[in-house]
C-alpha positions, 0 to 999 in steps of 0.5 A: 229458349233465349230471353227475348229482351224486347218482351221484358218490361223495364219495371218489375214488381218485387213482391218483397215489401207488400202492403200489410194489414193487421200483421199480414199481407193485405191481399186486397191492396196487392190485387189492386196493385197487380191490376194496375201493373198488368194494365200498364202492359208490364208483367214481371213478378219477382218473389222468393221462398223467404219473402214475407216469412214464406207468404210472398209466393202464396200472395203471388198465387192469390193476386196473380196466378188465380186471376190471370192467364198463365201465359200473360205474366212472367214469374220469378222465384229463388232457391234459398241456399241456407235451407239446403242441407242435403241434395233432396232439399233442392227438389223438396223446396222447388216442389213446395214453391210450385205449390205455393205459387200454384204454377207448373213452371217458373219463367225465371228461377234464381239461385238466391244471393250467391256470395263469397260466403255461400258459393261452396254450399251451392257447389257442394249440392250441385245447384247449378247443374240441378238448375240446368236440369230443371230448365231442360225438363221445362219447369224453369224457362230461364236460369240465373242467380242473384248476387251479393258477392265480390267482383272477383267471385262474379268473374269466377262464377261466370267463367265456370258457368257459361250456361247462366242466362242472366244475373240479378245485382244490387244497383243504384247511384248511391252504391255505384262506388260502394266498396262492399256492394260494388254496384259499378264494378258488377255492372261493368263485368256483366256489361262487358260480357253482354249478360242481361241484368235484372236490377234490385234495390234501385232506390236502396230500400227507399233511401233514395226515395226519401231524401232530405228536403234540401237534396230533393229541392235540387231535383224539383228545380229541374223536374218539379213534378218528378219524385226522388224515386223516379230519378233513382229509377231513371239512373238505372234505366239509362244504363245499357244491358239492364233488362228489368228493374225491380221495385218492391212497391208497398202501396198503390201510390208507389205503383202509380209513380213507378208506372208513370216513370216507365210508361214514357221512359226518358233516359237521363240527360247529361245535365241530369246525370251531373245532378244525380252525381252531385246528390250522390256525393252529398249523400256519401257525406252523411254517415248512414247504416246501409240497410235496404230493409230486405228483412233477411235478418229478421226470421232467424232472430231469437229475440225478434228484433225488427232490425231494419226498423231499428236502423231506420230510426237510427238513420233518421237521427243521422239524417235529420239531427233530431231524436224525439221522433225517431225515439217515439217511432222506436218505442211505439214498435216496442210497445206494440210488440213489433220488436224486442228492444235493441239492448236485448240482442244476444249477439248470436250472429245469425243476422250477420250471416245472412245480411246481403250488405255485410253490415256489422249488425251486432255492433250497430244494434248494440249502439242503437240499444245505447241510444234508444234504451238508455 
């Protein structure tokens, strides 16, 4: 069954950064967000085995599967290679995912975060052929993978696995020429091969939605009522061969803004594209930690450091040049028991082994500890 691109919504609802209340997913707000999204005529939901500490697939069941007819939405999830220690783990995890989500099949199923450091594990446990077998028996409708590796690896995987129907990549205007993320190069490979793309991190974990006032003013001069996030989404949406753009929306305001962007979508004009490039170059001059807040690093941290939140505080110092508020934010997290201090890091390396951005987290956390814990 080929993917009907005409039926794919341009905006996908990423279930990785759901609203929380009292330390858990706020299912009532998630239900309202799901309703607003479905009412807009869009219906693609993206979750994964590890999102929200394993609770995201369950949230999909509560807010979506139990409240809407199965044929009315498209649900995607992913096989986590780091949980696969033997051949039997593939079916065990898959069955657990079906039960968590409360479905008999997944519309889209991905091998999670294929990259240079884990491709041998996916090959060792024959995960590509396994995925094809699940598609053949109807429990997967479409099979692909999300990717955080090098352009060379992407070419190799696509050469060896022509059965892949789509690829999910990180793509945004800030990472277009990033030598690690390589958004532009990955896009060109998939576009040349005519492979449909699902895009993740279009606003780079919120970085492109929260610009300094001086940069946001450039956008406001052309479109006074448009958010910075809408510019980032329109940049990606203007590219050919992009099938669906995922946004990990955290509240109803973000949902409304994104729906407004895509309900009457306008590709970037030539002048707008030039302005985005100007903003990109300015952002590149500000050295920031390229953390997208995916939280892959958190689950296995032996001392429970909220690494993305620590990096958010560091980046605020870098962007705004003042330390009082970022330090107060950091100390508030520590006092509330939401993170250990950065200086408590054991340098075990678990976080670096799963970071899609390949950040030198041990060094960065050590630097944060010196800045905030001194």
